[in-house]
C-alpha positions as CSV (number, residue, x, y, z in Angstrom):
1,X,-32.3,-40.4,64.4
2,X,-34.0,-43.0,66.6
3,X,-32.4,-46.4,67.2
4,X,-35.3,-48.8,67.3
5,X,-35.2,-52.3,68.7
6,X,-38.2,-54.6,68.7
7,X,-38.9,-57.3,71.2
8,X,-41.8,-59.7,70.5
9,X,-43.1,-60.8,73.8
10,X,-45.7,-63.1,75.4
11,X,-48.1,-65.6,74.0
12,X,-49.9,-62.8,72.0
13,X,-46.6,-61.8,70.3
14,X,-46.8,-58.2,71.4
15,X,-44.2,-55.8,70.1
16,X,-42.3,-53.9,72.7
17,X,-40.0,-51.1,71.4
18,X,-36.8,-50.0,72.9
19,X,-35.8,-46.5,71.6
20,X,-32.5,-44.7,71.9
21,X,-31.3,-41.4,70.7
22,X,-27.8,-40.2,69.9
23,X,-26.7,-40.2,73.5
24,X,-25.7,-43.7,74.6
25,X,-27.1,-45.2,77.8
26,X,-30.6,-43.5,77.8
27,X,-33.7,-45.1,76.4
28,X,-37.5,-45.1,76.2
29,X,-39.7,-48.2,76.2
30,X,-43.1,-48.3,74.4
31,X,-45.4,-51.1,75.6
32,X,-43.3,-53.5,77.8
33,X,-45.4,-56.5,76.9
34,X,-45.6,-59.8,78.8
35,X,-42.8,-62.2,79.8
36,X,-40.2,-59.4,79.3
37,X,-37.1,-61.4,80.1
38,X,-35.3,-60.6,76.9
39,X,-36.2,-56.9,77.3
40,X,-35.0,-56.9,80.9
41,X,-31.6,-58.4,79.9
42,X,-31.2,-55.8,77.2
43,X,-31.9,-52.8,79.4
44,X,-29.6,-53.8,82.3
45,X,-27.1,-51.1,81.6
46,X,-29.5,-48.4,80.4
47,X,-31.3,-45.6,82.0
48,X,-35.0,-45.8,81.1
49,X,-36.4,-42.2,80.9
50,X,-40.0,-43.3,80.5
51,X,-42.4,-46.1,79.7
52,X,-45.0,-45.0,77.1
53,X,-48.2,-47.0,76.8
54,X,-50.1,-47.0,73.5
55,X,-53.0,-48.5,75.5
56,X,-53.5,-50.6,78.6
57,X,-54.6,-54.1,77.5
58,X,-52.8,-56.8,79.5
59,X,-50.6,-58.0,76.7
60,X,-49.1,-54.5,76.4
61,X,-48.6,-54.0,80.2
62,X,-47.8,-57.5,81.4
63,X,-44.1,-56.6,81.9
64,X,-44.7,-53.1,83.3
65,X,-44.1,-53.9,86.9
66,X,-40.8,-55.7,86.3
67,X,-39.4,-53.0,84.1
68,X,-40.6,-50.2,86.4
69,X,-39.2,-51.8,89.6
70,X,-35.9,-52.5,87.9
71,X,-35.4,-49.1,86.4
72,X,-37.6,-46.8,88.7
73,X,-38.9,-45.0,85.7
74,X,-42.2,-43.1,85.2
75,X,-45.2,-44.5,83.2
76,X,-47.4,-42.5,80.8
77,X,-50.9,-43.6,79.8
78,X,-54.1,-41.9,78.5
79,X,-56.5,-40.9,81.4
80,X,-59.3,-43.0,79.9
81,X,-57.3,-46.1,80.7
82,X,-55.6,-45.0,83.9
83,X,-57.8,-47.4,85.9
84,X,-56.9,-50.3,83.6
85,X,-53.5,-50.5,85.0
86,X,-54.9,-51.4,88.5
87,X,-57.9,-53.4,87.4
88,X,-57.6,-56.9,85.7
89,X,-61.2,-56.8,84.6
90,X,-60.6,-53.6,82.6
91,X,-57.3,-54.5,81.1
92,X,-58.7,-57.8,79.8
93,X,-56.4,-60.2,81.7
94,X,-59.4,-61.9,83.4
95,X,-60.8,-62.8,79.9
96,X,-57.7,-64.9,79.0
97,X,-57.0,-67.2,82.0
98,X,-55.2,-69.7,79.7
99,X,-52.8,-67.0,78.6
100,X,-52.1,-64.8,81.6
101,X,-52.5,-64.4,85.3
102,X,-54.6,-61.4,86.4
103,X,-52.5,-58.3,85.6
104,X,-52.5,-55.3,88.0
105,X,-49.8,-52.7,88.6
106,X,-49.5,-49.3,90.3
107,X,-51.1,-46.2,88.6
108,X,-49.1,-44.3,86.0
109,X,-47.2,-41.3,87.1
110,X,-48.3,-39.2,84.1
111,X,-51.3,-38.8,81.8
112,X,-51.2,-38.3,78.0
113,X,-53.2,-35.8,76.0
114,X,-53.9,-35.1,72.3
115,X,-51.1,-33.0,70.9
116,X,-48.8,-33.3,73.9
117,X,-45.1,-33.0,73.2
118,X,-42.8,-35.2,75.2
119,X,-39.1,-34.4,75.2
120,X,-37.3,-37.7,75.8
121,X,-33.8,-39.1,74.9
122,X,-33.1,-35.9,73.0
123,X,-36.1,-36.3,70.7
124,X,-39.7,-34.9,70.6
125,X,-42.6,-37.3,70.7
126,X,-46.1,-36.1,69.7
127,X,-49.1,-37.8,71.2
128,X,-52.1,-38.5,69.0
129,X,-55.3,-39.8,70.7
130,X,-56.4,-42.6,68.3
131,X,-59.4,-44.4,70.0
132,X,-61.3,-47.3,68.5
133,X,-59.4,-50.4,69.5
134,X,-59.7,-49.1,73.0
135,X,-61.0,-45.7,74.3
136,X,-57.6,-44.5,75.5
137,X,-55.4,-45.7,72.6
138,X,-52.7,-43.3,71.5
139,X,-50.1,-43.2,68.8
140,X,-46.7,-41.7,69.3
141,X,-44.9,-39.9,66.4
142,X,-41.2,-39.0,66.4
143,X,-39.9,-37.6,63.2
144,X,-40.9,-40.1,60.5
145,X,-41.5,-42.9,62.9
146,X,-45.0,-43.7,64.2
147,X,-45.8,-46.2,67.0
148,X,-49.5,-47.1,66.4
149,X,-50.2,-49.6,69.1
150,X,-53.2,-51.8,68.1
151,X,-54.8,-49.2,65.8
152,X,-53.1,-49.8,62.4
153,X,-51.2,-52.9,61.4
154,X,-49.6,-54.0,58.1
155,X,-52.6,-54.9,56.0
156,X,-54.8,-54.9,59.1
157,X,-56.5,-52.8,61.8
158,X,-57.1,-53.3,65.5
159,X,-60.1,-55.3,66.7
160,X,-63.0,-53.4,68.0
161,X,-65.0,-56.2,69.8
162,X,-63.3,-55.8,73.1
163,X,-64.8,-53.6,75.9
164,X,-64.6,-50.0,75.0
165,X,-63.8,-50.7,71.3
166,X,-65.7,-48.9,68.6
167,X,-65.4,-49.4,64.9
168,X,-66.4,-45.9,63.8
169,X,-63.8,-44.4,66.2
170,X,-61.1,-46.7,64.8
171,X,-61.7,-45.7,61.2
172,X,-61.9,-42.0,62.2
173,X,-58.5,-42.3,64.0
174,X,-56.9,-43.9,60.9
175,X,-58.4,-41.8,58.2
176,X,-58.5,-38.5,60.2
177,X,-55.1,-38.7,61.8
178,X,-52.7,-41.5,60.8
179,X,-53.4,-41.3,57.0
180,X,-52.7,-37.6,57.1
181,X,-49.1,-38.2,57.7
182,X,-46.6,-38.4,54.8
183,X,-46.5,-41.7,52.9
184,X,-42.9,-42.4,53.9
185,X,-43.7,-42.4,57.7
186,X,-42.8,-45.8,59.0
187,X,-45.5,-47.5,61.2
188,X,-44.4,-49.7,64.1
189,X,-47.5,-51.5,65.3
190,X,-48.3,-53.4,68.4
191,X,-48.2,-56.7,66.6
192,X,-46.6,-57.9,63.4
193,X,-44.2,-56.3,61.0
194,X,-43.6,-52.6,60.4
195,X,-45.1,-50.9,57.4
196,X,-45.6,-47.4,56.0
197,X,-48.5,-44.9,55.8
198,X,-48.3,-44.9,52.1
199,X,-48.4,-48.7,51.8
200,X,-51.4,-49.0,54.1
201,X,-53.2,-46.1,52.4
202,X,-53.0,-47.9,49.1
203,X,-53.3,-51.5,50.1
204,X,-54.9,-52.0,53.5
205,X,-58.2,-53.9,52.7
206,X,-60.0,-52.6,55.8
207,X,-59.5,-48.8,55.5
208,X,-58.2,-46.7,52.6
């Protein structure tokens, strides 16, 4: 069973997730967010096996450099957004000068692909390519836990008006992939509270 800790970081209140398995001292981070001081304090004594990115918008990668340099851990991102890590114009940080400095970091060590299985912290994570909010958005599923990035929220969906966003793709990702999971699967989104597939399938006003 995963131990899941949530850190809500930065001015856009982005959820960073710290995941641990049964073996103490080893962890995975999903989306290290911006202004990651609380996260950095928490991981001081941990070995970070990987940083997994649901997508590469600046508010999800703002703390990437600090975490990576502290823990010397590899980063995984979908290839459609590999250039976003190194390019502030692509990751959106130039669009929000009042919120963030330009964000740029080194390239990721590994690329993600649809259906890929990642063996980390004694668990298996399956990668689902779920574009729409951004072209390289992915969701990670581990058992009955789903990390959906900015694709599916509690009573909401990701915005599609940013560069590379596409409404039809977003709805296809949700209906064609995420809503096919069991109702009891818990959804951990990129912003806001957790929810379940069953609750969203029945109640989400944007896509049912």
